N, C-alpha and C positions, 0 to 999 in steps of 0.2 A: 912447322905448320903443314908438312906434307901429309900427315895422317888425318888432317881435318877434312880433306876433300871428300872422302867417302861418307863421312858422317854428315856433311852439310850439303851435298850435291842436290838433294831433293827438296831443300828448303827454299822459300822465296828469298830474294836478295837481301832484304832488310834483316830477316832472321839469320841468314848466313853471316852477315856482318856482326850481329849481336853474338852469335855463337863463337866466331873467331875472337871477338873482344873478350868474351868470357874465358876462352881457352888461354889467351895471352895473360889475362888477369890471374887465372889459376896457376899458371907457370910462375908469375911474380910472387904469388902467395906461397907456393911451395918453397921457393928460394928464401923468402922472408921467414917462413916457419923454421927452416933449417938454421938460420941465423939466431932466431929467437930461442929455439930449443937449446942451442949451445951457449948463448950469451945473455939473453935478456931476463927471463923470468926466474930470478933468484928466489923470490918468494912473493906471492901475491899477498899484499897486506890487507889492511882494513877496507871495508866496503865504504866508499865515499858517496856514492850516488846511485840511484836506481830509477829507471824509466820503464815504459811499457814493454820494451824488448829485452833490455840487459841491465847489468850491474857494472859500475865502474870501480875498479880497485887501484890501489897504489901498488906499483911494482918497481923493482930495482934492477938495473942492468948490471950483470955480474962484472963485466970487464972494466966498466968505468965507475960504477957506484951511482950513476945518474938515476934519478927517480922519474917515473913516467906514470901516466894514467892508462889503465888497460880496461877498456869496455869489453866485457865478455857477454856474448849473446847466445843463449841456449838454442840449439838447433830445433828443439822440440817446439819452440815458439814460432819458428819459421814454417808455418803450415802450408802456405801456398807458394807457388813459384814467384809471385809478385812480392812476397815478404822477403825472399832471398834476394831478388832483384833490388829491392829498396835498400837492403844492407850494403850490397856491392855498389849501388848508386851513391850512397852516403860516403863510402870510402873514396870512390872516384872523384866526387865533388870536393872533398877535403884535400885530396892531392892537387886538384885543379886550382884551388885557392891558396895553396900552402905558402906562396911567397908573400902574401899580405901579412903585415905585422900585427893586425888585429883579428886574425883568424887562428884558431888552435891548429898547430901543425901535427900532421900524422907522421909517426916514425915508421909504421908498417902495419900490416894486417896478415893474419893467417887463420886457418881453421884446423881443428882436429876433429875427432869423431863425434864430439859432443857440443863444441862451442865454435863460434866465430869470434876472434879476438881483434880488436882495433887498439893499437898502442899509439898514444898521443902524448904531446908535451903535457906536463903537469901544471895545472893552474891552481896553485895552493892558496890563492887569496879568496876563494869562494865566489858566490854569486853576487851580482849587482843587487838583486832583490834583498839578499840578507844584509848588505851594507845599508840599503835604504831603511830597512826596519831597525837596525841597531843604531843608526846615526840620527834618525828622525828628521834632522834639518840639514840641508845642503845650501851653500851659497849659490846665487845665480851663476857665478863664474864657474863653479865646480860642475853644476848641472849642464851648463853650456859645453863644457869639455866632454862630458859623457855623450851628449847629443851629437856633437861633431864626430866623435868616434863611430857612433852607431850609423849615422848618415854616410860616413866614409866607407863603412863595411857594406852597406846596401849598395852604394854607388859602384864599389869594386865588384861585388857579386853580379850586379846587372850588366856591367861592362864586359864581364866574362861569360855572360849568358846563363847565370844561375839565379834562381829565386829561392831565398831561404825558407819562406812560408811559415816560420815559427819563431820569429824574433820577439823576445820578451825578456824582462830582467833576469829570469831564472836561467836563460840560455846565453847570458853574457857573464864571463868569468874574469876575475882579476888574476894576473900572472903571479903575483906574490901577495903577502899580507901587508905590504907597505901602503901607506896612505896614498902615495902617488903612483901606484902600480898601474900598468896598462891593462885595458879591457881586451878580451878575446871573445869572438863569437864562436859558439860551439853548437852541438846538436843539429846536425844537418840531415837528420833522418827523414824529414818531410820535404827536403829541398829537391828541386828538379832543374834540369837543363832546359833552356827555352831559346827560341830564336826571336830576337826583338823584331817587331814589325816597324818598318821605316815608312 
């Protein structure tokens, strides 16, 4: 962090802190990129999902054979500094919430000259929305279970100072294709940190 002083000495305190945090995150990213280049992306498989910023692919870790989801965001879509900040904010928030059993876990993130990649646990069971459509009818007990999970995620987010701001059935994924698979919240791109008012 010694080299940061010259670059940040003329900035206001809040911008200095943000710059130092970004530098630290970039260091983490370069270490993760090294790991991923050596071990992770054996082959990026089929495209599973696309949103306004990026496309999520199936990828396989070479060393273990484990499958993950890799969201690849083209840098050409990150036009403004705020767009870049939003992507890094999403990564930061997912790391912040990673211990919760109903939030998709991040394995790591890195960037190359063309993309920012976010590697996450694979939720192979699909969206809650798709299950609603295919099943047509759910018992009250089953619906109650979904609602308890969703409310639990919201409570956990708020207790840790995070607002999701985009909770909907399309952003809740099942961990597996099993009927009793657990739900995971994902797509934290619109999420923000906030300080609760007491």
